[in-house]
C-alpha positions as CSV (number, residue, x, y, z in Angstrom):
1,X,115.0,76.7,38.1
2,X,117.1,78.5,40.5
3,X,116.1,82.2,40.9
4,X,119.1,84.5,40.1
5,X,117.6,87.9,40.8
6,X,117.2,89.5,44.2
7,X,114.0,91.5,44.7
8,X,113.8,94.2,47.3
9,X,110.7,96.3,47.9
10,X,111.5,100.0,47.4
11,X,110.8,102.3,50.4
12,X,109.1,104.7,47.9
13,X,106.7,102.0,46.7
14,X,105.2,100.7,49.9
15,X,101.9,99.0,49.1
16,X,99.7,97.6,51.9
17,X,98.5,94.8,49.7
18,X,102.1,93.8,48.8
19,X,102.9,93.9,52.5
20,X,99.8,91.7,53.1
21,X,98.5,93.9,55.8
22,X,95.2,92.5,57.2
23,X,92.1,94.5,56.2
24,X,91.6,95.5,59.9
25,X,95.3,96.2,60.7
26,X,96.1,99.5,62.6
27,X,98.9,100.4,60.1
28,X,96.7,100.0,57.0
29,X,94.2,102.6,58.2
30,X,96.1,105.0,60.4
31,X,97.4,107.2,57.6
32,X,93.8,107.9,56.4
33,X,92.4,108.3,59.9
34,X,95.1,110.8,61.2
35,X,93.9,113.8,59.1
36,X,90.3,113.1,60.4
37,X,91.6,112.8,63.9
38,X,93.8,115.9,64.3
39,X,94.9,118.8,62.2
40,X,97.9,121.1,62.3
41,X,95.7,123.8,63.8
42,X,95.5,121.6,67.0
43,X,99.3,122.1,67.4
44,X,99.5,125.8,66.6
45,X,102.4,127.5,68.3
46,X,104.1,124.2,69.4
47,X,107.4,125.1,67.8
48,X,107.3,128.9,67.8
49,X,109.8,129.0,70.7
50,X,112.2,126.6,69.1
51,X,115.2,127.4,66.9
52,X,115.4,123.9,65.6
53,X,113.5,122.5,62.6
54,X,110.0,121.2,63.5
55,X,108.6,117.8,62.7
56,X,105.1,117.1,61.2
57,X,102.8,116.9,64.2
58,X,100.5,114.4,62.4
59,X,103.5,112.0,62.0
60,X,104.4,112.5,65.7
61,X,100.7,111.9,66.7
62,X,100.7,108.7,64.6
63,X,103.9,107.6,66.4
64,X,102.3,108.0,69.8
65,X,99.3,106.0,68.8
66,X,101.4,103.2,67.3
67,X,103.6,103.3,70.5
68,X,100.6,102.7,72.8
69,X,98.9,100.3,70.3
70,X,101.8,98.0,70.6
71,X,103.1,99.0,74.1
72,X,106.6,99.9,73.0
73,X,109.4,102.0,74.5
74,X,110.5,105.2,72.8
75,X,113.7,103.8,71.2
76,X,111.8,100.8,69.7
77,X,109.3,103.2,68.2
78,X,112.0,105.1,66.4
79,X,113.6,101.9,65.2
80,X,110.3,100.6,63.7
81,X,109.7,103.9,62.0
82,X,113.0,103.5,60.3
83,X,112.9,99.8,59.4
84,X,109.3,98.6,59.5
85,X,107.6,99.1,56.1
86,X,104.1,98.8,57.6
87,X,104.9,101.6,60.1
88,X,106.4,103.7,57.4
89,X,103.2,103.3,55.3
90,X,101.1,104.1,58.3
91,X,103.0,107.4,58.9
92,X,103.3,108.3,55.2
93,X,107.1,108.1,55.2
94,X,108.4,107.3,51.7
95,X,111.8,107.0,50.1
96,X,114.5,108.4,52.2
97,X,112.2,110.2,54.6
98,X,113.6,109.9,58.1
99,X,111.2,109.7,61.1
100,X,111.5,112.2,64.0
101,X,114.1,111.2,66.6
102,X,113.5,110.1,70.1
103,X,114.1,113.7,71.5
104,X,111.5,115.1,69.1
105,X,109.0,112.4,70.1
106,X,109.5,113.1,73.9
107,X,109.3,116.9,73.5
108,X,106.1,116.5,71.4
109,X,104.5,114.2,74.0
110,X,105.4,116.7,76.8
111,X,103.9,119.6,74.8
112,X,100.7,117.8,74.1
113,X,100.3,116.9,77.7
114,X,101.1,120.5,78.9
115,X,99.0,122.4,76.3
116,X,96.2,120.1,75.3
117,X,95.8,117.8,78.3
118,X,96.6,114.2,79.0
119,X,93.2,113.1,77.5
120,X,93.6,115.0,74.2
121,X,93.8,112.0,71.9
122,X,91.4,110.0,74.0
123,X,88.8,112.7,73.4
124,X,89.7,113.1,69.8
125,X,89.2,109.4,69.1
126,X,85.9,109.4,70.9
127,X,84.8,112.3,68.9
128,X,85.7,110.4,65.7
129,X,83.9,107.3,66.9
130,X,80.8,109.2,67.9
131,X,80.6,110.6,64.4
132,X,80.2,107.2,62.9
133,X,77.3,104.7,63.0
134,X,79.4,102.2,64.9
135,X,78.4,103.3,68.4
136,X,74.6,102.6,68.8
137,X,74.7,101.2,72.3
138,X,75.6,104.2,74.5
139,X,72.5,104.2,76.7
140,X,73.7,101.1,78.8
141,X,77.3,100.7,79.7
142,X,79.4,98.6,82.0
143,X,82.0,99.6,84.6
144,X,84.8,97.6,86.4
145,X,88.4,97.9,87.4
146,X,91.7,96.0,87.1
147,X,95.1,96.2,88.7
148,X,98.0,98.1,87.2
149,X,101.3,97.3,88.9
150,X,103.5,100.4,89.7
151,X,106.9,100.9,88.1
152,X,108.6,101.9,91.3
153,X,110.5,99.5,93.4
154,X,108.5,97.9,96.2
155,X,110.8,97.1,99.1
156,X,110.8,96.1,102.8
157,X,110.7,98.6,105.7
158,X,114.5,98.6,106.3
159,X,115.3,99.4,102.7
160,X,112.3,101.7,102.4
161,X,113.5,104.0,105.2
162,X,117.1,103.8,103.9
163,X,116.0,104.7,100.4
164,X,114.0,107.6,101.8
165,X,117.2,108.9,103.5
166,X,119.2,108.4,100.4
167,X,116.6,110.3,98.4
168,X,116.8,113.3,100.6
169,X,120.7,113.3,100.4
170,X,120.6,113.0,96.6
171,X,117.9,115.8,96.3
172,X,119.9,118.2,98.4
173,X,123.2,117.4,96.6
174,X,121.6,118.0,93.3
175,X,120.3,121.4,94.4
176,X,123.7,122.3,95.7
177,X,125.6,120.9,92.8
178,X,127.6,118.5,95.0
179,X,128.5,114.9,94.8
180,X,125.9,112.9,96.8
181,X,128.4,110.4,98.2
182,X,130.5,113.3,99.5
183,X,127.5,115.0,101.1
184,X,126.5,111.7,102.6
185,X,130.0,111.1,104.1
186,X,129.9,114.6,105.6
187,X,126.6,113.8,107.3
188,X,127.7,110.2,108.3
189,X,125.0,108.7,106.1
190,X,127.2,106.9,103.6
191,X,125.6,103.5,104.4
192,X,122.3,104.7,102.9
193,X,123.9,105.4,99.4
194,X,124.2,101.6,98.8
195,X,121.7,99.7,96.7
196,X,120.5,97.8,99.8
197,X,121.2,98.7,103.4
198,X,120.4,95.2,104.4
199,X,123.2,93.9,102.2
200,X,125.8,96.0,104.0
201,X,124.5,95.3,107.5
202,X,126.6,92.7,109.3
203,X,124.0,91.4,111.7
204,X,122.3,88.1,112.6
205,X,118.9,88.5,110.9
206,X,117.4,85.9,113.2
207,X,118.2,88.0,116.2
208,X,115.3,90.3,117.0
209,X,117.4,92.7,119.1
210,X,119.9,93.1,116.3
211,X,117.1,93.9,113.8
212,X,115.6,96.4,116.2
213,X,119.0,98.1,116.7
214,X,119.4,98.5,112.9
215,X,115.9,99.9,112.5
216,X,116.4,102.2,115.5
217,X,119.6,103.6,113.9
218,X,117.7,104.3,110.6
219,X,114.8,106.1,112.4
220,X,117.3,108.2,114.4
221,X,119.2,109.1,111.2
222,X,115.9,110.0,109.5
223,X,114.9,112.2,112.4
224,X,118.2,114.2,112.4
225,X,118.1,114.9,108.6
226,X,115.8,118.0,108.8
227,X,118.3,119.6,111.2
228,X,121.2,118.8,108.9
229,X,119.4,120.3,105.9
230,X,118.5,123.4,107.9
231,X,122.2,123.8,109.0
232,X,123.2,124.4,105.4
233,X,121.8,127.9,105.8
234,X,120.6,128.2,102.2
235,X,117.1,128.3,100.7
236,X,116.4,125.1,98.9
237,X,113.7,124.2,96.3
238,X,110.4,122.7,97.3
239,X,111.7,119.3,96.1
240,X,113.8,119.0,99.3
241,X,110.8,119.6,101.6
242,X,108.8,117.0,99.6
243,X,111.6,114.5,100.1
244,X,111.7,115.2,103.8
245,X,108.0,114.8,104.1
246,X,108.1,111.5,102.3
247,X,111.0,110.3,104.5
248,X,109.0,111.3,107.6
249,X,106.1,109.2,106.3
250,X,108.0,106.0,105.4
251,X,110.1,106.2,108.6
252,X,107.2,106.1,111.0
253,X,104.4,104.2,109.1
254,X,105.6,100.6,109.9
255,X,107.3,101.0,113.3
256,X,106.4,100.8,116.9
257,X,108.3,102.6,119.7
258,X,109.3,100.3,122.6
259,X,109.4,101.5,126.3
260,X,113.2,101.8,126.1
261,X,113.0,104.3,123.2
262,X,114.1,101.8,120.5
263,X,111.9,100.7,117.6
264,X,110.6,97.5,116.1
265,X,108.5,96.6,113.1
266,X,104.8,97.0,114.0
267,X,102.4,94.3,113.5
268,X,99.8,94.6,110.6
269,X,99.9,97.0,107.8
270,X,99.1,100.7,108.1
271,X,96.2,102.0,106.0
272,X,97.4,104.0,103.0
273,X,101.0,102.8,103.5
274,X,103.6,104.2,101.1
275,X,105.2,101.2,99.4
276,X,107.8,102.8,97.2
277,X,110.0,105.9,97.5
278,X,110.4,106.1,93.7
279,X,106.6,105.8,93.2
280,X,105.2,107.3,96.4
281,X,101.6,107.4,95.2
282,X,101.4,103.6,94.8
283,X,99.6,101.6,97.4
284,X,98.7,98.1,98.4
285,X,95.1,97.1,97.8
286,X,92.8,94.3,97.0
287,X,90.7,93.4,94.0
288,X,89.0,90.6,96.0
289,X,89.5,88.7,99.2
290,X,92.1,86.5,97.6
291,X,93.7,88.9,95.1
292,X,96.1,91.7,96.3
293,X,97.2,94.7,94.2
294,X,100.5,96.6,94.4
295,X,100.4,100.0,92.7
296,X,97.2,101.3,91.1
297,X,93.7,100.5,89.9
298,X,92.5,101.2,86.4
299,X,88.8,101.9,86.3
300,X,87.0,101.5,83.0
301,X,83.6,102.5,81.6
302,X,82.6,101.2,78.2
303,X,79.8,100.0,75.9
304,X,78.6,96.5,75.9
305,X,78.1,95.4,72.3
306,X,80.4,97.8,70.4
307,X,83.1,97.5,73.1
308,X,84.4,101.1,73.1
309,X,86.0,102.7,76.2
310,X,84.1,105.9,77.1
311,X,85.9,106.6,80.4
312,X,89.1,105.5,82.1
313,X,90.6,106.6,85.4
314,X,93.6,105.7,87.6
315,X,93.5,105.6,91.4
316,X,95.8,104.1,94.0
317,X,95.3,100.4,94.7
318,X,93.7,101.1,98.0
319,X,90.8,103.1,96.6
320,X,87.4,101.4,96.6
321,X,86.1,100.4,93.1
322,X,83.0,102.6,93.4
323,X,84.8,105.9,94.2
324,X,85.7,107.1,90.7
325,X,82.4,106.0,89.0
326,X,81.1,109.6,88.8
327,X,84.4,110.7,87.3
328,X,84.1,108.1,84.6
329,X,80.5,109.2,83.8
330,X,81.7,112.8,83.6
331,X,84.4,111.7,81.1
332,X,81.8,110.0,78.9
333,X,79.5,113.0,79.2
334,X,82.3,115.3,78.0
335,X,82.4,113.2,74.8
336,X,78.6,113.2,74.4
337,X,78.5,109.5,75.4
338,X,76.9,109.5,78.8
339,X,74.9,106.4,79.5
340,X,71.4,106.3,81.0
341,X,72.3,103.1,82.9
342,X,75.6,101.7,84.2
343,X,76.1,98.1,85.2
344,X,78.6,97.0,87.8
345,X,79.3,94.2,90.3
346,X,78.2,94.4,93.9
347,X,81.1,96.6,94.8
348,X,79.4,99.5,92.9
349,X,76.3,99.2,95.0
350,X,77.4,101.4,97.8
351,X,74.8,104.0,98.8
352,X,77.1,106.9,98.2
353,X,77.9,105.6,94.6
354,X,74.2,104.9,93.9
355,X,73.3,108.5,94.9
356,X,76.3,110.1,93.1
357,X,75.4,108.3,89.9
358,X,71.8,109.3,90.2
359,X,72.7,112.9,90.7
360,X,74.9,112.6,87.6
361,X,71.8,111.4,85.6
362,X,72.8,107.7,85.5
363,X,71.0,104.7,87.1
364,X,73.6,102.4,88.6
365,X,72.5,98.8,88.3
366,X,74.3,96.2,90.5
367,X,73.6,92.8,92.0
368,X,72.7,92.8,95.6
369,X,75.7,91.8,97.8
370,X,75.4,88.4,99.4
371,X,74.9,88.4,103.2
372,X,77.4,86.5,105.4
373,X,75.0,86.2,108.2
374,X,73.3,82.8,108.3
375,X,71.4,83.4,111.6
376,X,69.2,86.3,110.6
377,X,66.7,87.3,107.9
378,X,68.5,90.1,106.0
379,X,67.3,93.6,106.0
380,X,66.6,93.6,102.3
381,X,63.9,91.0,102.8
382,X,61.9,93.6,104.7
383,X,59.7,96.0,102.7
384,X,60.8,99.5,103.6
385,X,58.7,102.5,102.6
386,X,60.9,105.6,103.0
387,X,58.1,108.1,102.3
388,X,55.6,106.4,104.6
389,X,58.2,105.8,107.2
390,X,57.2,102.1,107.8
391,X,59.0,98.8,107.7
392,X,57.1,95.6,106.9
393,X,58.5,92.2,107.8
394,X,58.2,89.1,105.6
395,X,55.2,88.0,107.7
396,X,53.4,91.2,107.0
397,X,53.8,92.9,110.4
398,X,54.6,96.7,110.4
399,X,57.0,98.5,112.6
400,X,56.6,102.3,112.9
401,X,59.4,104.8,113.3
402,X,60.4,104.8,117.0
403,X,63.5,107.1,117.0
404,X,66.6,108.6,115.4
405,X,70.1,107.0,115.9
406,X,73.5,107.5,114.5
407,X,73.8,106.2,110.9
408,X,75.5,102.8,110.8
409,X,77.1,103.7,107.5
410,X,79.0,106.7,108.9
411,X,76.6,109.4,107.6
412,X,76.5,112.7,109.4
413,X,72.7,112.9,109.7
414,X,70.9,110.6,112.2
415,X,68.6,107.9,110.6
416,X,65.3,106.3,111.6
417,X,65.2,103.3,113.8
418,X,62.2,100.9,113.6
419,X,61.3,98.4,116.2
420,X,58.6,95.7,115.9
421,X,56.3,94.8,118.7
422,X,57.9,92.4,121.1
423,X,54.8,90.2,121.6
424,X,54.3,90.1,117.8
425,X,57.9,88.9,117.2
426,X,57.7,86.3,119.9
427,X,54.5,84.8,118.4
428,X,55.9,84.8,114.9
429,X,56.9,81.4,113.4
430,X,60.1,82.9,112.0
431,X,61.4,84.2,115.4
432,X,64.1,81.5,115.7
433,X,65.8,82.5,112.4
434,X,64.7,86.2,112.2
435,X,67.6,87.4,114.3
436,X,69.6,86.4,117.4
437,X,67.6,88.9,119.4
438,X,64.2,87.5,118.5
439,X,65.6,84.0,119.3
440,X,66.5,85.3,122.8
441,X,63.0,86.7,123.3
442,X,63.6,90.3,122.1
443,X,62.0,92.3,119.3
444,X,63.5,92.8,115.9
445,X,64.9,96.2,115.2
446,X,65.7,97.7,111.7
447,X,67.9,100.8,111.4
448,X,67.7,102.6,108.1
449,X,70.7,103.8,106.1
450,X,71.7,107.3,105.0
451,X,71.1,106.1,101.5
452,X,68.0,104.0,102.2
453,X,66.1,105.4,99.3
454,X,68.9,104.4,96.8
455,X,69.1,100.9,98.4
456,X,65.4,100.3,98.0
457,X,65.5,101.4,94.4
458,X,68.3,98.9,93.8
459,X,66.4,96.1,95.5
460,X,63.3,96.9,93.5
461,X,65.2,96.7,90.2
462,X,66.7,93.4,91.2
463,X,63.2,92.0,91.8
464,X,62.1,92.9,88.3
465,X,61.6,90.1,85.8
466,X,64.3,91.1,83.3
467,X,66.9,92.3,85.9
468,X,68.9,89.1,85.9
469,X,69.4,89.1,82.1
470,X,70.4,92.8,82.2
471,X,73.0,92.2,84.9
472,X,74.4,89.2,83.1
473,X,75.5,91.5,80.3
474,X,77.9,93.1,82.7
475,X,80.4,90.4,81.9
476,X,81.2,92.2,78.6
477,X,83.5,94.5,80.6
478,X,85.9,91.6,81.2
479,X,86.6,91.3,77.4
480,X,87.0,95.1,77.2
481,X,89.5,95.2,80.0
482,X,91.4,92.2,78.6
483,X,92.1,94.2,75.4
484,X,93.5,97.0,77.5
485,X,95.7,94.6,79.5
486,X,97.1,93.1,76.3
487,X,98.0,96.6,75.2
488,X,100.0,97.3,78.3
489,X,97.7,98.4,81.1
490,X,98.8,95.6,83.5
491,X,102.1,97.4,84.1
492,X,102.8,101.1,84.5
493,X,105.2,102.5,81.9
494,X,105.9,105.7,84.0
495,X,106.4,106.8,87.6
496,X,103.6,108.8,89.3
497,X,99.9,108.5,89.2
498,X,99.5,111.4,86.8
499,X,101.7,109.7,84.2
500,X,99.9,106.4,84.6
501,X,96.7,108.3,84.0
502,X,98.3,109.6,80.8
503,X,99.2,106.0,79.8
504,X,95.6,105.0,80.4
505,X,94.2,107.7,78.2
506,X,96.7,106.9,75.4
507,X,96.1,103.2,75.6
508,X,92.3,103.8,75.5
509,X,92.8,106.1,72.5
510,X,94.8,103.5,70.6
511,X,92.4,100.7,71.6
512,X,89.3,102.7,70.5
513,X,90.9,103.5,67.2
514,X,91.7,99.9,66.6
515,X,88.2,98.9,67.5
516,X,86.8,101.5,65.1
517,X,89.1,100.0,62.4
518,X,88.0,96.5,63.1
519,X,84.3,97.2,63.1
520,X,84.6,99.3,59.9
521,X,86.5,96.6,58.1
522,X,83.9,94.0,59.1
523,X,81.1,96.2,57.8
524,X,82.9,96.8,54.5
525,X,83.5,93.1,54.0
526,X,79.8,92.4,54.5
527,X,78.3,89.2,55.9
528,X,80.6,86.2,55.9
């Protein structure tokens, strides 16, 4: 029989079971978790200086968590709050209740960041998780990093310098209340206001002299800009000086001056090269020998079994993986979730990182890096007793301390140098493969590291019976990072490292809350 009535679910009668929300869905549980997560007291004074009507801060907090849970832009968040019944249920919007507008959402986000800190909700969610029974595996955690591509435009040297010039012109014009195109015309810099300086250049790009001439003109224009700004005779905001410093950096980082005073593109890539005028903190970097990164690195510390993020930090892509490890530990410690052990790959086994983690109260456990030298017995095969000041080779011969030399790892303090007896080395059956020196008739020499004690502790751990099994559990971090990537951490939503750090904290907060919901729902359902 043909149905002749039209059924529409009333906005005042939203039922999660009628909507068929999964038992572990974010929307089903958010409305109950929000009052446990934050209270109106957390936002006291947020709207005291505003003459407009305020919005419920719990609703706005829920909107932010939903936004980063599903990696959505502001306008899409507002649309879903109006049209999506699951979202309206999650936020407690019934009947004709209208959600806050996009301006209210953005102002609330800015106030939370300014008054409560970028990590406010990250900390609040961790406090909530720590108060449950679902986080039993804090003592041993894993650490790793992944790439986050910057939002700024990454362009070639010609357009990078041109964009830097245009950036200065626009910044000055904005401060003076002038039209940028008019100011550029007065300064004879109109060509740099176009989207691409290369598109307007009428040159033969296969002609090296023509390319150098265009580059030289750009460098000369960049060099005369400070004098043009000074000739205005007015005091300008710091933003102008910042734009000039950025221009000076991008103008000279990729070029080489020729004997005749002209410039050409230099070979190689400068260390710490600025890759974007619109996102000047972004850098080129490497995750491995074959994988390059453009922008930033996201560093993550988390639990193994329960899969919660306890620390998350953003650095530029050129920063070594091990550098922010102590910062991650401090984040976890601030939430009362500091581990006793942290597991990482070989990149985290630097002496400085091992010592820094030890001083922070955490033992850093890593695999020993593989040696690329096939013609020598590696140093780690020698038994080094730092306290006794002796080095024993695989054949049992002992080399005493014979002097102090400059640390090979760049440390400020000199380190001990140990040399075996030449006659002993030459009578040793391993002399041919011990080192190139012993193969030539010389004695083997071992130079200690500034962090030798830490290295020896790492070697001793790796030789323990259960070390391999412990280190294999490190792979759990890959699953943890994959969840964050699916929630948007592969691409920056904002310009600037501080804003990408805020994105990381918010994504971590939304992920941890979803993880808590998932584990709680499974526990409530019982064994399958």
